[in-house]
C-alpha positions as CSV (number, residue, x, y, z in Angstrom):
1,X,72.6,135.7,107.1
2,X,76.0,134.5,106.8
3,X,79.2,136.4,107.2
4,X,80.8,136.8,103.9
5,X,83.9,134.6,103.1
6,X,87.2,136.5,103.6
7,X,89.1,137.2,100.4
8,X,91.9,135.2,102.0
9,X,90.0,132.0,102.6
10,X,89.3,131.9,98.7
11,X,92.7,130.6,98.0
12,X,92.0,126.6,99.0
13,X,93.5,125.2,95.6
14,X,96.6,124.7,94.0
15,X,96.0,125.2,90.4
16,X,97.8,123.5,87.4
17,X,97.6,124.7,84.0
18,X,99.8,123.4,80.9
19,X,102.2,121.4,82.7
20,X,104.4,120.2,79.6
21,X,107.6,118.4,81.9
22,X,108.6,115.6,80.7
23,X,106.1,113.2,79.1
24,X,103.1,115.5,80.5
25,X,100.7,116.7,77.8
26,X,99.8,119.9,78.4
27,X,98.2,118.8,81.9
28,X,95.7,121.0,84.1
29,X,94.0,120.6,87.3
30,X,93.0,122.0,90.6
31,X,94.2,120.4,93.6
32,X,92.3,120.6,96.9
33,X,94.5,122.3,99.9
34,X,94.6,121.0,103.5
35,X,93.3,117.8,101.9
36,X,95.4,114.3,101.1
37,X,95.9,114.0,97.5
38,X,97.1,110.7,96.0
39,X,98.6,110.2,92.5
40,X,98.9,106.9,90.8
41,X,98.8,105.5,87.6
42,X,101.3,102.9,86.0
43,X,105.5,103.3,86.3
44,X,106.3,105.9,83.7
45,X,103.0,107.6,83.2
46,X,103.9,111.0,84.5
47,X,103.4,111.1,88.3
48,X,106.6,112.1,89.5
49,X,107.1,114.8,86.3
50,X,103.4,116.3,87.8
51,X,104.3,116.5,91.3
52,X,108.0,116.2,92.0
53,X,109.1,117.9,88.7
54,X,106.6,120.9,88.4
55,X,104.5,121.3,91.9
56,X,107.4,120.8,94.3
57,X,110.3,121.9,92.0
58,X,108.2,125.3,91.4
59,X,107.8,126.0,95.1
60,X,111.2,125.4,96.0
61,X,112.8,127.4,92.9
62,X,110.6,130.3,94.4
63,X,111.5,130.1,97.7
64,X,115.2,130.3,96.6
65,X,114.9,133.2,95.0
66,X,113.6,135.1,98.2
67,X,117.2,134.4,99.3
68,X,120.0,137.5,98.4
69,X,121.9,137.1,95.4
70,X,125.1,136.1,97.2
71,X,123.3,133.3,99.2
72,X,121.8,132.0,95.8
73,X,125.3,131.4,94.1
74,X,125.9,128.7,97.1
75,X,122.9,127.0,96.1
76,X,121.4,124.5,93.5
77,X,120.3,126.2,90.5
78,X,116.8,125.1,90.0
79,X,115.2,125.6,86.3
80,X,111.6,126.9,85.9
81,X,109.2,123.5,85.3
82,X,107.7,123.7,81.8
83,X,104.4,124.7,82.5
84,X,102.3,127.9,81.7
85,X,101.1,128.6,85.2
86,X,101.0,127.5,89.0
87,X,98.8,129.4,91.4
88,X,98.5,128.7,95.0
89,X,101.4,127.2,95.5
90,X,102.7,126.8,99.2
91,X,106.3,125.7,100.9
92,X,107.0,122.0,99.8
93,X,108.9,119.9,101.7
94,X,109.9,116.5,99.2
95,X,110.2,113.4,101.6
96,X,111.5,111.5,98.8
97,X,113.1,107.7,98.8
98,X,116.7,109.1,98.4
99,X,119.3,106.9,100.4
100,X,120.8,108.8,102.9
101,X,124.4,110.0,103.0
102,X,126.7,106.9,103.0
103,X,129.4,109.0,104.9
104,X,131.5,106.8,107.3
105,X,130.4,109.3,109.9
106,X,126.7,109.2,109.7
107,X,124.7,107.7,111.7
108,X,120.7,107.2,112.5
109,X,121.5,109.7,115.7
110,X,123.9,112.1,113.8
111,X,121.2,112.5,111.0
112,X,118.1,113.0,113.3
113,X,119.7,115.3,116.1
114,X,119.0,112.4,118.8
115,X,122.7,112.3,119.2
116,X,123.0,116.0,119.9
117,X,120.2,116.0,122.4
118,X,122.0,113.0,124.4
119,X,125.5,114.6,124.4
120,X,123.7,117.7,125.8
121,X,121.9,115.5,128.2
122,X,125.6,113.8,129.4
123,X,127.3,117.0,129.4
124,X,124.6,117.9,132.3
125,X,124.2,114.6,133.8
126,X,127.3,112.5,133.1
127,X,129.4,111.3,135.9
128,X,132.0,111.7,135.9
129,X,131.9,115.4,134.1
130,X,134.3,115.3,131.3
131,X,133.4,118.4,129.6
132,X,130.8,120.0,127.1
133,X,128.9,117.8,124.5
134,X,131.5,118.0,121.7
135,X,133.4,116.0,124.5
136,X,130.9,113.2,123.9
137,X,131.4,113.4,120.0
138,X,132.8,110.6,117.9
139,X,133.6,113.6,115.3
140,X,135.2,116.0,117.6
141,X,139.0,115.2,118.2
142,X,140.6,116.1,121.5
143,X,143.3,118.9,120.3
144,X,146.0,120.5,123.0
145,X,148.9,122.8,122.2
146,X,150.7,125.9,124.2
147,X,153.4,128.3,122.8
148,X,153.9,132.1,123.0
149,X,151.3,134.6,121.7
150,X,152.1,138.4,121.3
151,X,149.4,140.3,123.8
152,X,149.2,144.1,122.8
153,X,148.5,146.3,125.8
154,X,148.8,149.4,126.5
155,X,152.3,151.5,125.0
156,X,153.7,148.4,124.1
157,X,153.6,144.8,123.3
158,X,154.9,141.6,125.4
159,X,154.8,137.6,124.6
160,X,153.1,135.5,127.0
161,X,152.8,131.8,127.3
162,X,149.5,130.4,126.5
163,X,148.1,127.2,126.3
164,X,144.5,125.4,124.9
165,X,142.8,122.2,125.0
166,X,139.6,121.0,123.3
167,X,138.3,117.9,124.7
168,X,136.7,115.5,122.4
169,X,135.0,112.4,122.1
170,X,136.7,110.6,119.2
171,X,138.3,107.6,119.7
172,X,141.7,108.1,118.6
173,X,143.0,104.8,116.7
174,X,139.9,104.5,114.7
175,X,139.5,108.2,114.2
176,X,135.9,107.8,115.4
177,X,134.8,105.3,112.7
178,X,134.3,102.4,115.1
179,X,136.9,100.1,112.8
180,X,140.5,99.5,112.1
181,X,142.0,97.9,108.9
182,X,143.9,95.1,108.4
183,X,145.7,94.8,105.1
184,X,146.5,91.5,103.5
185,X,149.8,92.7,102.0
186,X,149.8,89.5,99.4
187,X,146.9,91.2,97.8
188,X,149.2,94.3,97.6
189,X,152.2,93.1,95.9
190,X,153.8,90.1,94.4
191,X,157.1,89.7,96.5
192,X,158.9,88.0,93.7
193,X,158.9,90.6,91.7
194,X,161.0,93.7,91.6
195,X,160.0,96.9,91.2
196,X,160.9,97.3,87.5
197,X,158.8,94.2,86.9
198,X,155.6,96.0,87.9
199,X,155.1,94.0,91.8
200,X,151.9,96.1,92.8
201,X,148.5,94.3,92.3
202,X,146.6,98.0,93.6
203,X,144.3,99.6,91.0
204,X,146.2,102.7,89.5
205,X,149.7,101.9,90.3
206,X,151.2,101.1,87.0
207,X,155.0,101.4,86.8
208,X,154.5,103.0,83.7
209,X,152.6,105.8,85.5
210,X,153.6,108.4,88.0
211,X,153.5,106.1,91.1
212,X,155.7,103.8,89.3
213,X,158.4,106.7,88.6
214,X,158.0,108.0,92.0
215,X,158.6,104.4,93.7
216,X,161.6,104.1,91.2
217,X,163.0,107.7,91.0
218,X,163.1,107.7,95.0
219,X,166.3,106.2,95.4
220,X,165.6,104.2,98.7
221,X,165.4,101.0,96.5
222,X,167.3,98.7,94.2
223,X,164.6,98.8,91.3
224,X,166.1,95.2,90.0
225,X,165.6,93.9,93.6
226,X,162.6,91.9,94.1
227,X,160.5,92.7,97.1
228,X,160.8,89.6,99.4
229,X,164.7,90.6,99.3
230,X,164.1,93.7,101.0
231,X,165.4,94.5,104.6
232,X,163.7,95.3,107.1
233,X,164.0,99.1,106.6
234,X,163.8,98.8,102.9
235,X,160.3,97.1,103.9
236,X,159.4,99.9,105.9
237,X,160.1,102.8,104.0
238,X,158.2,100.7,101.0
239,X,155.2,100.2,103.1
240,X,154.9,102.7,105.6
241,X,157.4,105.9,105.3
242,X,156.2,109.1,106.3
243,X,155.7,111.8,103.7
244,X,159.0,113.3,102.6
245,X,159.7,115.6,99.9
246,X,161.8,113.7,96.6
247,X,162.9,115.1,93.4
248,X,162.5,112.7,90.3
249,X,163.6,113.5,86.6
250,X,163.5,117.3,87.8
251,X,160.4,117.7,89.4
252,X,159.6,118.0,93.0
253,X,157.3,115.2,94.2
254,X,156.3,113.7,97.8
255,X,157.1,110.1,98.5
256,X,154.8,108.3,101.1
257,X,154.7,104.8,102.2
258,X,152.0,102.4,100.2
259,X,150.5,101.6,102.9
260,X,149.0,105.0,104.0
261,X,148.7,106.1,100.8
262,X,146.2,103.4,99.9
263,X,144.5,104.6,103.2
264,X,144.1,107.7,102.1
265,X,143.2,107.2,98.8
266,X,141.0,104.3,99.1
267,X,139.9,103.2,102.8
268,X,138.6,106.8,104.0
269,X,135.9,106.4,100.9
270,X,132.9,104.9,101.3
271,X,132.9,101.3,99.6
272,X,129.6,102.1,97.4
273,X,131.3,105.4,96.2
274,X,134.3,103.5,94.4
275,X,134.6,102.1,91.0
276,X,133.9,98.4,90.9
277,X,137.5,97.8,90.2
278,X,138.8,99.6,93.3
279,X,136.0,98.1,95.6
280,X,136.9,94.5,94.3
281,X,140.5,95.3,95.2
282,X,139.4,96.7,98.8
283,X,137.2,93.9,99.5
284,X,140.2,91.2,98.6
285,X,142.7,92.8,100.6
286,X,141.6,94.9,103.4
287,X,139.7,93.2,106.6
288,X,137.9,95.4,108.8
289,X,137.6,94.5,112.3
290,X,136.1,96.2,115.2
291,X,138.7,98.7,117.0
292,X,140.4,97.1,120.0
293,X,140.7,100.3,121.9
294,X,136.9,101.4,121.6
295,X,135.3,98.3,121.0
296,X,133.5,99.6,117.9
297,X,131.7,102.5,119.7
298,X,133.8,105.0,118.0
299,X,134.1,106.9,121.6
300,X,137.2,107.9,123.2
301,X,137.8,106.3,126.9
302,X,136.5,109.6,128.8
303,X,133.2,109.2,126.9
304,X,132.8,106.0,127.4
305,X,133.7,106.4,131.4
306,X,130.9,109.0,132.1
307,X,127.3,107.3,132.8
308,X,124.2,108.0,133.5
309,X,122.0,105.3,135.9
310,X,125.1,103.2,134.8
311,X,124.7,103.5,131.0
312,X,127.5,105.6,129.1
313,X,126.4,107.2,125.7
314,X,127.5,104.1,123.6
315,X,125.2,102.2,125.4
316,X,122.1,104.1,124.7
317,X,123.0,104.5,121.0
318,X,123.4,100.8,120.7
319,X,120.1,100.1,122.4
320,X,117.0,99.6,120.3
321,X,115.0,102.9,120.0
322,X,112.0,101.6,121.5
323,X,113.8,100.5,124.4
324,X,115.5,103.7,124.8
325,X,112.3,105.5,125.0
326,X,111.6,104.0,128.3
327,X,115.0,104.4,129.5
328,X,114.9,108.4,129.2
329,X,111.4,108.5,130.6
330,X,112.4,107.1,133.9
331,X,114.8,110.1,134.2
332,X,113.5,112.2,136.7
333,X,115.3,115.1,136.8
334,X,114.0,118.6,137.0
335,X,117.2,120.4,135.9
336,X,117.0,118.4,132.4
337,X,113.2,117.9,131.9
338,X,113.1,120.2,129.1
339,X,115.5,118.5,127.5
340,X,114.4,114.9,128.3
341,X,111.0,115.9,127.3
342,X,112.5,116.9,123.6
343,X,114.5,113.6,123.4
344,X,111.7,111.2,124.1
345,X,109.5,113.1,121.6
346,X,111.9,112.4,119.1
347,X,112.3,109.0,120.4
348,X,108.7,108.3,120.5
349,X,108.1,109.8,116.7
350,X,110.6,106.9,115.7
351,X,108.2,104.2,117.5
352,X,105.1,105.6,115.9
353,X,107.0,105.7,112.3
354,X,107.9,102.1,112.4
355,X,111.6,102.4,113.2
356,X,111.4,101.6,117.1
357,X,113.6,98.4,116.2
358,X,116.5,100.7,114.7
359,X,119.5,101.9,117.0
360,X,120.9,105.2,117.3
361,X,124.3,104.1,116.0
362,X,122.9,102.2,113.0
363,X,125.3,103.7,110.1
364,X,123.1,106.0,107.9
365,X,124.2,104.7,104.9
366,X,122.9,101.1,105.5
367,X,119.1,102.5,105.7
368,X,117.0,100.9,103.0
369,X,115.4,103.7,100.9
370,X,112.1,102.9,102.8
371,X,113.6,103.7,106.1
372,X,115.3,106.5,104.8
373,X,112.0,107.9,103.8
374,X,110.5,107.5,107.3
375,X,113.6,108.8,109.1
376,X,112.9,112.0,107.0
377,X,109.6,112.0,108.1
378,X,110.9,112.0,112.1
379,X,111.5,115.6,111.7
380,X,108.4,116.8,110.4
381,X,106.0,115.0,112.7
382,X,106.6,117.4,115.8
383,X,107.0,120.6,113.4
384,X,104.9,123.6,114.3
385,X,104.6,124.8,110.5
386,X,101.2,124.5,108.9
387,X,99.8,125.4,105.6
388,X,102.7,123.3,104.3
389,X,102.9,121.2,101.4
390,X,104.3,117.9,102.2
391,X,105.1,115.8,99.0
392,X,105.6,111.9,100.0
393,X,107.4,109.0,97.1
394,X,105.6,106.0,97.8
395,X,105.7,106.0,101.5
396,X,104.8,102.8,102.1
397,X,107.9,101.2,100.2
398,X,109.3,98.4,102.6
399,X,106.3,98.1,104.8
400,X,104.7,95.1,105.6
401,X,100.7,95.3,105.2
402,X,100.7,95.1,109.2
403,X,102.5,98.4,108.9
404,X,100.8,100.4,106.5
405,X,98.0,101.2,108.7
406,X,100.7,103.0,111.1
407,X,102.1,104.8,108.3
408,X,98.4,105.9,107.0
409,X,97.6,107.5,110.2
410,X,101.0,109.5,110.4
411,X,99.7,110.7,106.7
412,X,96.4,111.9,108.1
413,X,97.9,113.5,111.3
414,X,100.0,115.6,109.0
415,X,96.8,116.4,106.8
416,X,95.0,117.3,110.3
417,X,97.3,120.1,111.1
418,X,96.2,122.3,108.4
419,X,98.8,120.7,105.8
420,X,98.3,119.8,102.1
421,X,99.8,115.9,101.6
422,X,100.4,114.9,98.0
423,X,101.3,111.5,97.4
424,X,102.6,109.6,94.7
425,X,101.4,105.8,95.4
426,X,100.3,102.4,94.1
427,X,99.5,100.3,97.2
428,X,95.2,100.1,97.4
429,X,95.7,100.8,101.2
430,X,97.0,103.8,100.7
431,X,95.0,104.8,98.1
432,X,91.8,104.2,100.0
433,X,92.5,107.1,102.8
434,X,92.9,109.7,99.9
435,X,90.7,112.6,100.2
436,X,91.5,113.1,96.2
437,X,92.7,111.3,93.6
438,X,94.6,112.0,90.6
439,X,95.2,108.7,88.1
440,X,97.3,109.2,85.5
441,X,98.1,107.5,82.4
442,X,97.0,105.7,80.2
443,X,99.7,104.4,80.1
444,X,103.7,105.1,80.1
445,X,106.0,106.9,78.5
446,X,105.0,108.5,74.9
447,X,101.4,106.8,75.7
448,X,101.0,108.3,78.9
449,X,100.9,111.9,80.9
450,X,97.6,112.8,80.6
451,X,94.9,113.1,83.5
452,X,92.8,109.7,83.0
453,X,90.6,110.7,86.4
454,X,90.3,113.1,89.0
455,X,87.9,112.8,91.9
456,X,87.2,110.7,94.9
457,X,88.0,107.2,95.5
458,X,84.4,105.6,94.4
459,X,84.5,107.6,91.4
460,X,87.9,106.0,90.6
461,X,86.7,102.9,91.0
462,X,83.5,103.5,89.0
463,X,85.8,105.2,86.1
464,X,87.1,102.3,84.0
465,X,90.9,103.4,84.2
466,X,93.7,100.9,84.3
467,X,94.0,101.7,88.2
468,X,90.0,101.7,88.6
469,X,89.7,98.6,87.4
470,X,92.5,96.8,89.2
471,X,92.2,98.8,92.4
472,X,90.2,95.5,93.8
473,X,92.3,93.2,92.1
474,X,93.0,89.8,94.7
475,X,95.5,87.4,93.9
476,X,94.6,83.4,94.3
477,X,96.7,81.1,95.9
478,X,98.4,78.5,93.5
479,X,96.7,75.5,92.8
480,X,100.2,73.3,92.9
481,X,103.6,74.4,93.4
482,X,106.7,73.8,91.9
483,X,109.2,70.7,93.6
484,X,112.6,71.7,94.5
485,X,115.6,70.5,93.0
486,X,117.7,71.1,95.8
487,X,118.4,73.4,98.7
488,X,120.9,76.3,99.6
489,X,121.9,75.7,103.6
490,X,122.2,78.7,105.9
491,X,123.6,77.7,109.3
492,X,124.1,80.3,112.2
493,X,123.0,83.3,110.7
494,X,124.0,86.2,113.2
495,X,123.7,89.5,110.9
496,X,121.9,92.2,113.0
497,X,119.1,91.1,115.0
498,X,119.3,87.1,113.6
499,X,119.2,85.1,116.0
500,X,121.2,81.8,114.7
501,X,119.3,81.3,112.5
502,X,119.2,77.5,110.6
503,X,117.6,77.3,107.5
504,X,117.5,75.5,103.8
505,X,116.2,77.9,101.2
506,X,114.7,75.6,98.0
507,X,116.4,75.6,94.8
508,X,114.6,75.6,91.4
509,X,111.9,77.3,92.6
510,X,110.1,80.8,93.3
511,X,111.0,81.8,96.8
512,X,109.3,84.7,98.9
513,X,110.9,86.1,102.0
514,X,108.5,88.3,104.2
515,X,108.0,89.5,107.3
516,X,107.6,92.7,109.2
517,X,109.9,95.9,108.3
518,X,112.9,95.4,110.5
519,X,112.1,91.1,111.3
520,X,115.2,90.4,109.6
521,X,114.8,89.8,106.1
522,X,117.5,92.0,104.1
523,X,120.0,90.5,107.2
524,X,119.3,86.7,106.3
525,X,119.6,86.9,102.3
526,X,122.1,89.7,102.1
527,X,123.9,88.8,104.8
528,X,124.2,85.1,104.2
529,X,122.9,84.6,100.5
530,X,123.6,87.4,98.5
531,X,127.8,87.2,98.2
532,X,128.1,83.5,97.4
533,X,129.4,82.2,93.6
534,X,126.8,82.1,91.4
535,X,124.2,84.2,93.0
536,X,123.0,87.1,91.3
537,X,121.7,90.1,93.7
538,X,119.6,93.1,92.5
539,X,119.3,95.3,95.3
540,X,118.0,98.8,95.9
541,X,120.3,100.7,95.5
542,X,120.3,103.9,93.5
543,X,121.7,103.8,89.8
544,X,124.3,106.2,89.3
545,X,124.3,108.1,86.4
546,X,124.4,111.9,85.3
547,X,122.0,113.6,82.5
548,X,124.3,112.3,79.9
549,X,123.7,108.7,80.7
550,X,120.5,106.7,79.5
551,X,119.2,103.3,79.2
552,X,121.6,102.4,75.9
553,X,124.7,103.6,77.9
554,X,123.8,102.1,81.6
555,X,122.9,98.7,79.6
556,X,126.0,98.7,77.5
557,X,123.5,98.5,74.2
558,X,125.2,101.4,72.6
559,X,128.8,99.7,72.5
560,X,127.7,97.0,69.6
561,X,125.7,99.4,68.3
562,X,128.3,102.2,67.9
563,X,130.4,99.4,66.5
564,X,128.1,97.9,63.8
565,X,127.6,102.0,62.7
566,X,131.8,102.0,62.6
567,X,131.6,98.9,60.4
568,X,129.1,99.7,58.0
569,X,130.3,103.4,57.1
570,X,134.1,102.5,57.7
571,X,134.9,105.0,60.0
572,X,135.6,105.1,63.9
573,X,133.2,104.0,66.6
574,X,133.6,107.3,69.0
575,X,132.1,109.2,66.3
576,X,128.5,107.4,67.6
577,X,128.9,108.6,70.9
578,X,127.6,111.8,71.8
579,X,130.2,111.8,75.0
580,X,133.1,111.6,72.5
581,X,134.4,112.8,69.1
582,X,131.0,112.9,67.2
583,X,129.6,115.4,70.1
584,X,128.0,118.4,68.9
585,X,130.4,121.2,69.2
586,X,128.6,123.6,70.1
587,X,126.7,121.9,73.3
588,X,129.4,119.3,73.5
589,X,126.8,116.6,73.1
590,X,124.4,117.4,75.6
591,X,121.6,118.6,73.5
592,X,120.9,121.9,75.5
593,X,122.9,124.9,76.0
594,X,123.1,126.3,79.5
595,X,123.2,130.0,79.5
596,X,124.6,131.5,82.9
597,X,122.3,134.8,83.8
598,X,125.1,135.7,86.7
599,X,122.3,135.8,89.8
600,X,119.6,135.1,88.4
601,X,118.3,131.3,87.4
602,X,120.4,129.2,84.7
603,X,118.5,129.1,81.5
604,X,118.8,125.8,79.5
605,X,117.6,125.8,75.6
606,X,117.5,123.2,72.8
607,X,121.2,123.7,70.9
608,X,120.4,125.5,67.9
609,X,123.4,123.9,66.0
610,X,122.0,120.1,66.4
611,X,118.7,121.1,67.2
612,X,119.0,118.8,70.4
613,X,120.2,115.2,68.8
614,X,123.7,116.0,70.2
615,X,125.9,115.0,67.3
616,X,127.4,116.7,64.4
617,X,125.8,117.2,61.5
618,X,128.8,114.9,59.3
619,X,128.1,111.7,61.8
620,X,124.0,112.2,61.2
621,X,124.7,111.4,57.7
622,X,126.0,107.9,58.4
623,X,123.3,105.7,58.5
624,X,122.7,101.8,59.5
625,X,119.5,100.0,58.2
626,X,118.1,103.3,57.0
627,X,118.6,105.4,60.1
628,X,120.9,107.6,61.6
629,X,122.7,107.2,65.3
630,X,120.1,109.9,66.9
631,X,117.2,108.0,65.1
632,X,118.1,105.1,66.6
633,X,118.4,106.7,69.9
634,X,114.8,108.0,69.5
635,X,113.5,104.6,69.1
636,X,111.2,103.1,71.9
637,X,113.1,99.8,73.3
638,X,109.8,97.8,71.5
639,X,110.6,99.1,68.3
640,X,114.1,98.8,68.2
641,X,114.3,95.3,69.3
642,X,112.3,94.5,65.9
643,X,114.7,96.7,64.0
644,X,118.3,95.0,65.5
645,X,117.0,91.5,65.3
646,X,116.6,91.5,61.1
647,X,117.7,92.9,57.7
648,X,120.8,95.3,57.5
649,X,120.4,96.7,61.0
650,X,120.9,92.7,62.6
651,X,122.8,93.2,66.2
652,X,122.0,90.2,68.0
653,X,123.8,91.3,71.0
654,X,122.0,94.8,70.9
655,X,118.7,92.7,70.3
656,X,119.6,90.4,73.6
657,X,119.6,93.3,75.6
658,X,116.5,94.9,74.2
659,X,114.7,91.9,74.7
660,X,115.7,91.6,78.7
661,X,114.3,95.7,78.9
662,X,111.1,94.9,77.1
663,X,111.0,91.5,79.4
664,X,110.7,93.8,82.1
665,X,108.1,96.2,80.9
666,X,110.4,98.9,79.8
667,X,109.5,98.5,76.1
668,X,108.3,102.2,76.0
669,X,111.6,103.7,77.0
670,X,113.4,105.8,74.3
671,X,117.1,104.1,74.1
672,X,118.3,107.5,74.8
673,X,116.2,109.3,77.3
674,X,118.3,110.4,80.3
675,X,118.4,108.2,83.2
676,X,117.6,111.3,85.2
677,X,114.4,111.8,84.0
678,X,113.2,107.7,85.0
679,X,111.1,107.4,87.9
680,X,112.2,104.8,91.0
681,X,110.2,102.1,89.5
682,X,111.9,102.2,86.0
683,X,115.1,102.7,87.7
684,X,114.8,99.7,89.6
685,X,113.7,97.5,86.2
686,X,116.5,98.7,84.5
687,X,119.0,97.5,87.0
688,X,116.9,94.1,86.7
689,X,117.0,94.3,83.1
690,X,120.7,94.7,83.2
691,X,121.4,91.7,85.7
692,X,119.7,89.4,83.9
693,X,122.7,89.2,81.3
694,X,124.6,87.8,84.2
695,X,125.5,84.4,84.7
696,X,123.9,82.8,87.6
697,X,122.0,80.3,89.1
698,X,120.5,82.2,91.8
699,X,118.7,85.4,91.6
700,X,118.1,87.7,94.6
701,X,115.7,90.5,94.1
702,X,115.1,92.9,96.8
703,X,111.5,94.3,96.5
704,X,111.0,94.4,92.8
705,X,107.5,95.4,93.4
706,X,109.0,99.0,94.5
707,X,107.4,101.6,92.3
708,X,105.1,98.9,90.1
709,X,101.5,99.8,89.7
710,X,98.9,97.0,90.3
711,X,98.6,96.2,86.7
712,X,102.0,95.5,86.4
713,X,102.8,93.3,89.1
714,X,101.1,90.4,86.6
715,X,103.7,91.0,84.2
716,X,106.6,90.8,86.8
717,X,105.2,87.6,87.9
718,X,105.4,86.2,84.6
719,X,109.1,87.0,84.3
720,X,110.0,85.6,87.8
721,X,108.2,82.3,86.2
722,X,110.1,82.5,83.1
723,X,113.0,83.0,85.4
724,X,112.2,79.8,86.9
725,X,111.3,77.4,84.1
726,X,114.5,78.4,82.5
727,X,116.3,76.6,85.5
728,X,117.2,79.8,87.6
729,X,116.1,79.8,91.6
730,X,114.7,82.8,92.4
731,X,114.8,84.4,96.1
732,X,112.3,87.4,96.2
733,X,112.4,89.7,99.4
734,X,108.3,90.8,99.3
735,X,105.8,92.2,101.2
736,X,103.4,92.7,97.9
737,X,100.9,89.8,98.9
738,X,100.2,89.0,95.2
739,X,103.8,87.9,95.0
740,X,103.4,86.1,98.2
741,X,100.1,84.3,96.7
742,X,102.5,83.3,93.6
743,X,105.3,82.1,95.5
744,X,105.9,78.5,95.8
745,X,107.5,78.5,99.0
746,X,107.5,81.1,101.8
747,X,109.5,82.0,104.4
748,X,108.2,84.6,107.0
749,X,110.5,86.1,109.7
750,X,109.3,87.9,113.1
751,X,107.4,88.1,115.2
752,X,108.2,91.6,115.5
753,X,110.8,93.9,114.4
754,X,114.3,94.4,115.7
755,X,114.9,92.6,119.2
756,X,111.7,90.9,118.7
757,X,112.5,89.6,115.2
758,X,115.2,87.7,113.8
759,X,113.6,84.2,113.9
760,X,111.7,82.4,111.3
761,X,108.2,81.9,112.3
762,X,106.8,80.0,109.3
763,X,108.4,78.2,105.9
764,X,106.3,76.3,103.7
765,X,103.8,76.9,100.8
766,X,101.5,80.3,100.5
767,X,98.7,77.5,101.1
768,X,99.8,76.2,104.5
769,X,100.5,80.0,105.7
770,X,97.2,80.9,104.9
771,X,95.5,77.9,106.7
772,X,97.9,78.4,109.5
773,X,97.4,81.8,110.0
774,X,99.7,81.7,112.8
775,X,101.5,84.9,111.4
776,X,100.7,88.4,111.1
777,X,102.0,87.8,107.4
778,X,99.3,84.7,107.1
779,X,96.5,86.8,108.7
780,X,96.8,89.6,106.1
781,X,97.8,87.1,103.4
782,X,94.3,84.9,104.2
783,X,92.7,88.7,104.5
784,X,93.7,89.6,101.2
785,X,93.2,86.4,98.5
786,X,90.2,85.7,96.6
787,X,87.9,82.7,98.3
């Protein structure tokens, strides 16, 4: 007789009952633990709402509640998901596609602790020995000082002279950033104008504001004298004077030279975090060059002088990780054996996960979403934790078909260690390895939020759902390709790993740039094409917006709508903004009220005064075409497109924006849906729709299939065709074989990644690429297309 099952072994399922987060419609299901479950469905069907906003969110919230109330006060407050019950949860570790911190001091090495291990290694073996691990850190400055201290001893106290010093690795000139700035003064001020005439070209430096009053009221300058006539002393005071206390209009203020003020307020920030007009000024006025003292290594002379087998720490950080693995493996010193073993394991994980082409000195903010996600995975591959729930958001993003198998192996390794792996994914190659599949739909937005299939892969194929029907789709090569109308020349491209690439990119056609991850695709297009005049670039950068932002505000749609409401009702446009005068005073236009319960989680509830409509009651009395502003913001894009195209509510500017939103497949989104509730694929298509309204002859799209269901790719191809037929040139960086097969021209980079890439290995039609099968892309495309 078999032994009776232990009660503890009966909890093998994660049970979800009555999930209603976002568009989920009272979803209930059981998920097997210690298995790999893939969630699929069209973009916006509710996958992220179920996996991230319900299961993972509740797991994290419950873990946070185990901390003392004092600690919880310093943590982000997590609301309880809208779900009846969740049983069998384990600790959830989320590995998402969020870009890594764009902090100027954050690199791949600092973000993964590889630099910390290297610093320890050099503090043990470096010759000459210069100090502790912090002596090799570009984030630690050298500090020294001396003075008298009071020492209490016995019955009295006496003064003693003491000195101290901290040896850091930061280059003193560039302060560990690796770059120094050279400011073009002609872009800072107009020398022909006086202070009174407003000579400054710096954003925000108006002579009507406090900056102007400080410069004029300082007494250092004649306000009527043109800046070009200043003496050497006056120009120095204007540009470089150290901070000094002054009194202006009876108020104590600090005067500081223009250049250090600009440096602190603007140049210390990452460009991506600046407002657009400030970033434009910085790009126009400031030229960043490699620091002449440290050669861009960020390190002080002492750190650069200390070496192990002829290499300093900067040399090792600049090496490709796959080469660094070999260098560390050759170190044979028993004194540091545990250290080199840990470092080798970490570096090997980079290679296994497909990031061996990167170097440790790569700024973290420059990693793509897919690279950032895989970098986060590195931390978990060697983890001793088991019975953990790992949650992945499209881990195949940014991966060539050749690399997807490697990612699949890593997901299976995590599962085989006894973990539950939940994956949100669209790629058939990734769905194929699932032990369990959950398909959501049947469509997106309000037409989704239901479980349309729950079972194994064979059952999904036979289910007749949208995913099941498209799972085995195979594209066909185009029978004929378009003829280019010209060419965009690139000469001597050397960005990152490119090897002096010369290429003519055809214009007037659909061009796909492909190649394995790290082969140089983005370096070629973003480094040599995207910045040119007439080029509109749609990258993978995240949409910036709070929960008050929505498709109407992000696209600029709300502006013409507000004006039309104001004109029709003879009132101010500001009344029709939930962020301005028309906001409900009780919830300040948020639609919900947050109640702080002290040491307990903050509770949100629908505003009782406006009922979640966000506007004052009197504002809702004003109508346009028979609808008030809250009703308009509740309309789906497709419905609103018809509403604003005819009748009393006809607004051509609004209809044009709605047409573009519908064109990219977002017809189901409501105009007032918070951006924070949109999926990754929806956000990228929203950004694409916004850029479609810009004037430009060349469109550059960076992996537009990200977050797209198999059924949506066909609609994307139709959009690309319409752009080309409208006279545009479209350049797409893409790995999806259906997009490659639909191209007029393919540029394939490789043959490998990093130092093994950076060259054009094929350029021609998809038909020629398949026929030649001379590259990895050619082999995979040939295997994909239908006969």
